[in-house]
N, C-alpha and C positions, 0 to 999 in steps of 0.2 A: 889427435884426431877421431871423428865419429866415423863409426865405419854402419855398413849397411847389417839386417838381422832377418835369418831363417826363421820364422815362426810356425813350426808344422810343413815344412816346405814348401811354402810362399815368402813373399818377399813383402820387406814393412818401410815406411818411409825412413829414409836414409836418418832422421836425424834421434833414431832410436840407437843409442850406443851399445856395444856389447858389452859392457860393466856399466849399471845404472848408478847415475846418482840420486840422492835423495829428492833432486826435481824432480827425475821420470817417473819417479812411484806415486801411484795414488795412496799408500799407506803399507803399514807394517801388519802381517798377520801372524798371529800367536795361537799354537795349539789351545782348543776350547774357549776361543775367544772371537765368536762371528764376528765380521767386517759386512758395512752396508757399500753399496755403489750403484753406480747409473751408467751403461754406455749410451753415449749421446754424439752428434755430430762435432762433437768439439774434440771427441777422444782419435787418437792415433788410425791411421788407415792402414789397412792391408790392400796394397795394391791387385794384390791377385784375386780376390773377391770381391772389393769395396769394405769388406767387415770393420769394426772397430774395435779397440783393444783397449783394456786397461791391466799395468803391472801391478803387483802385490810383492814387497819381501817375507820371506818367512825363512828362519835357523833352522838347521837342522843337523844333527850329531851324523857322524858316520853311522851307516845301517839303521840308521831310523827312520821309520816308516808313517807315511801319513794318508789318510783319505781325505781327499778335496771334494767340497759340494757345495756347487752354485744351485739355488736356488729363488725362485722368483716369479716377474712377468717375462724377464729376458730368455730367449732362447740361448742359452750358452753353451760356448766351446771351451776347455781348458787345455794348457799348454804348460808344462813347467820347466824352466830353463834354468841353466847353470854358466856358468861364465861365458857368456854368450850360444852356449851351444844348446839343442833341446835334450831333456831327459828322457821327458815323458809327453803323451799325451800327441797329437787332438786326440780327445776322447770321443767316440759315437753316440750323436742324441738326435733324438726325431722329436720334434717338437708339432709338427701340422698334424691337424685332424682330431686333435684332442684340445679342452677348455680348461683343462688341470692346470695349475700353476707350473712352468718346465723346472726338471732338477736335472742336473749333468754332475755326471762324478767324475773322479780319476784321483787313483791312486798312486802313489811312487813310494822308492824307499830311495835315501842318499845315500850316493859312493862315496863320500866324503864329507867331512865337515866342512862348514860354509853356507853363507847366505844363496839363496836359491827365492826365484823370480816367480810366480802363479802369473800367467797370463789369462785373463776372462776375456773372451771377444764373444760376440754376437754372432750367429752361425747363420751368416748371409749381408748379405750389403743394406738389409732391411730390416735388422735383428738390432731392436735398442728397447732400454727400458732400465727398471730399477731389479737389482738382485741383492741377494746375502750368500756371501761367502765364509766358509768355516770349515776348520783344518781338526780332525780328529786323526787320536794318536793310534797306531796298529798295532798288535801285537804280533810280534813278526817270529814265526817258528823255525825254533833252531834246536839241532841234535836230531835225536832219533827216538824222544820220549813219545809215548802213545796218544793220539788224539781222543778226547773225551766228550762225552754229551756237556753241553754249555760250552765250548770251545767255538773260539774266536779269533781266525788268525791271518794274517797277512803274509805272503808268499813270492817270489817272481817264478815264474815258468820259462824252464830252459826247454831248449831242444828235445822233443822225444819223450817231455811231460815229467809227472811227479807222484812218487808213492809214499804212503803214510799207512801207519799201522791206527786203528781204529780198536779200543777198547770200549768196548760195552760191558758194563757191570749188572744190569737188569734188563729181565723182558719190557720192552714197551714199542711204540710206532715214535721211528725218530726223522728227522727232516733235515740234508743236508744240501746246504745254497754253495755254489762258487757263483762269483761275480766276480765281472772285470769291462772294463770300457775298451780296452786295448785289442781282446782276440774272442774269434766264440767260444764258449768255456763247454766241457764237457766231463763228466764224470764216469769211473767206475768202480762198481764196487761188489766183493768179491769174499767168497769164505762162509764157511759153515753154511753149506748148502744154498748158499745167496749168488746168485750171478745176477747183475742187473747193471744199467746205465743210461744215462740219460742226455741231450744235446738241449734243447731248448726248451725243458720244464719250468724255469723259471722265467724273471721277468725277460724282455726284448731277448738277445742272445744267450742269458745266463741260463746255468744249467741248474736241476733241482732235482732231487731224491725223495719220495717220502717212500718209506718202509720200516716193517716191522722186524726187528732183532732181539733177537736171543744173545744169554751173555755168550763173550767170549770175544775172541781177536780177529779181526775184519781187515782187509786191504783196500784204501780206499787209493784210487789212483785220478790225478789232476792233469787235465790235457786239452790240446785246443781240437774242436771236431771237427775243422777242415784241415790246418796246414799243421802237419807233425813238426816243421820249425820254428813255429811259430814262438815269442817268447813276449816279456811282459807282467805288472802285476798283477793278481788277484786275489781277491779274498773268501776263505772258505768258512762255515760254521756249521756247529751239529748241534743243533736243539729236540728239544723231547715235542712232539706234535700232541695235540689235543685231540681226543675222541671227544663227542657228544656226550652230556652227563645220562650215566646208565648205560651206554652203548660197550657190550663187549665182543671183542674178535671174534668170531667163527669160521673156523678155516677147515670145514668138513662136517661131517654130520648127516642127520636127517634134513631135507627142507619141507617145511611144513606148507599145507596149500590154502591157508587162511590170508593169504595177500600182505603179510607182515614183512618187511624187507628185512635179512638179518645183513650184517656187516663185517665184510670180509678182508683178509689184506693180502696183496701178491706180491711176490720177493722174486717175478720169474719162470716159474713153475705155477702152472695152472691146479685151481683149485675145485675139489671134486665131492660133490654132493648126492644123496640119494634122495629121490624121490618115489612116493610108493600111493599107487593110484588103486582103489577097493573096489571101482564100477566105470564104466564108462563115464568118461567126463573131459569137457572141453578145458586145457590148462593154458594160461599165459604165464611166459616166464617174461621177467625183467632185468636185467642186468646195467648195471647205471654206473659211473666212474666220475671224479673230477680231476683226476690224476691220470689216467689212460685212454687208449680207446680200446673198448670191448669188445669180446667177441664169446658169443653165447651157444654153448653144444647141449646135444640132447640125446642121447643113444639109450638103446634097449626095447625089446619082443619085434624087434626088426623096422623099427625109427631111428632113422638117424638123419639129426636137423642140425642147422646151425646160422647163425646169423651175424653181422657183422655190425652195421648201422641201420638201426630200428627207426622208430618215429622221431625221437631227439638226437639227431646227430650222430655222436660217436657212440652214443649208448644201445644199448642190442637188446629186442623181443623176440620173442618165440610163440604162436599161440597156437596150438592142434589140438587134435583131439586122441586121446589117449585109451585103449583098453587096459583092464586091471593087470596087474603088475609092476615091476621095483625096475627106473629106468635110473640112469646116471648123466647127474649134470655137470657141465665141465663150465668154470669161469676162469677165462683168460684175456690176456691183454694180444692187440693186435701185432706185438714185436714178442720176441721170446723173452726180450730182456725187461717188458713192462713189470711196473711196481708201483705200488701207493693201495688205498682204500677202495672199494667196491659194497655197491649195495645190490643183493639179488631175491627176490621177492617167486612166492609161485601162488596164481590165483587160481581157486575151479569157480567156473560159474555153472550154471544149470543147462543141460544139454539131453535134447529128446533123440534118443538113438536111433531111432525109426526112420528121424527124415532125414538122416545123414547118408548119400550116396555123391561117390567121386566119379559119376559118368550113369547113364543109362536112359529112362526114359523120364518126363518130368510132364506130366498135365498140366494146360491153361488154369490158372485159378490158383495154383498151388504153389508152395516155397520147400524147397529142401538147403540143406547146409552142404559144404562140400569142404574140400582142403589141398589147397594148392599146393604142391610140391615142387615145382619149378617148371612143370611141365605144363601146357594147357588142357584140360578136361573136356567132353563129349558127351553135351546131352540131346537126345530126341524129343522133337515136340508136334503132335499130332494137331493138325488145325483142321476141324469138321466141318468149315463154313470160312466164306472171306469175311475179311475186317479188318481190325489195327491191332496186330500184337505187340503188347510191349513186355520187355524183358528187362528188369533190374539185377544187377550185381552188386551189390554191398559189401562192405568190408572196412574194419578197424588194424588189419594187418597190411593189406596191399594193395597197390594202386591198381585198380579193378580195370578191364578191357575185355567187350563183347563182339563175337562177332556173329552173324546170322548167315548158314547157309540152308541151301537148296540142290540138290544135284549136285553138289560139290563146286556152284558157283554161288561166290561172296554174294547176298542180298543186302546188308548192312553190316555195319563195323562202329562202334564206339568207344573213346577213351572217359569224358568227365561231365556226361552231359546229367548224370544221375546226382551231382553238387558233390563238392568237395573230391577226393578219388575214386568215386564211384561211377559203375557205368550206367547206361541206361539206351535199350534201341527202342522205338518208338517208329513202326514201318505197317503199310497195308501189304496183306497177303493174301493167298488166294488160297484154296483147300489144299494138304498135299502135306507131307513129312519134310520137317525141317530140323536142321542140326543148330544147335547152341554150342558156341565155344569156348570157354569162359577161363581167362589167362591172368596174370599180370603185367602191367608195365615192362618189367626187368623179367630176361627168362628166366632169372635166379629164383623169381619171387616166392614166397612159403605164407602160407597162413591161412585164416579160415573164412568163408566168405557165405552169404546168402544169395540163392539164387530164385526169385519170384519171375509167374511168367501170368498173362490175364489177355484174354482176346476180347475187343471190343466190337461194337456191332460199327 
């Protein structure tokens, strides 16, 4: 007698039996021998969402783990069955919004020896097309032996997570990946002064740590990012990351002002550098990383500045005028546990100290340089005769905003009329004293700007 079958919690056609016969299967899947198939309207239907599926048989020993991958034009979901019961899947897959071939993955560990069925389904009622299905053997971690660079294992997450010992034999830059299609992965690494973690640094909901490590033993913990009771299969790998040719890590010391970027590595603790200024200079600091959201800090000689998101997304930039002296530059991540590589540079530009003023008088037809530090700056301009007053505020560091006042009342205000994020006011004025207020679009904006005025007849 044939019975109904639940596939991932949804009802399939009654003709799919709990014990598959050869005629029910699209074929047999062997480890290391890919098969090709196609989902069409002739395949068995899932009444819950209208998707179609085909089944492949695979023989596994007790405790054997395999990684299943379906790739090709089909946006596929994978489920593994044994004796009519679901033992793994369905996996999470997202195929919309990309022109790349779809790839779907699922790992499973056999609880007992026997024949298992791999169900390949379309991810929805309109998902059809060819696919390639492959099974690869996974090394299952057993015992308490420490993990090392080059390790690739599979394991089963139990409630509360799992801890491993990680043995590092030589100094280097390491990449640790945790991948699962059954839960949101998270990694924690601690020991030898290192304390870092990651949730979504890898692809999709997978976790990835990029971190420089010294020889020693560390504790590596795997867990679910959201649900502490989550269980399921995952893959874990430790590899040595490659630095660009000729690049060496510099995690401290003196920072040159020649514009050349040094490469450093963060392990949760900020890195500090010294910046020496011999004469009044305009200095631009840039901190960039592909691994974490950067934060840049500058302190010394009464200066305290910081920046989180500069002109390039999660990278940071500070631009300011510094007097002679020694300053501390701190590179860190937005979170206390940020880790990965970063690039830090300091660039010195020509600067006319006589034109630098953070307030005061500015005559029509002249230009000055100012420095915003979060608060608006006020300048006065004497207009000798009626005409059109033009005020320009330009900056590579901040989104400029200008306001013109007379006797405390606003005459004109502008944000972006100067092109890009620059400000310009052009208005008819009568003789008298006017106040120019220069500020950033955000209250916390900091950076250099140039202010120019002219009076047209």
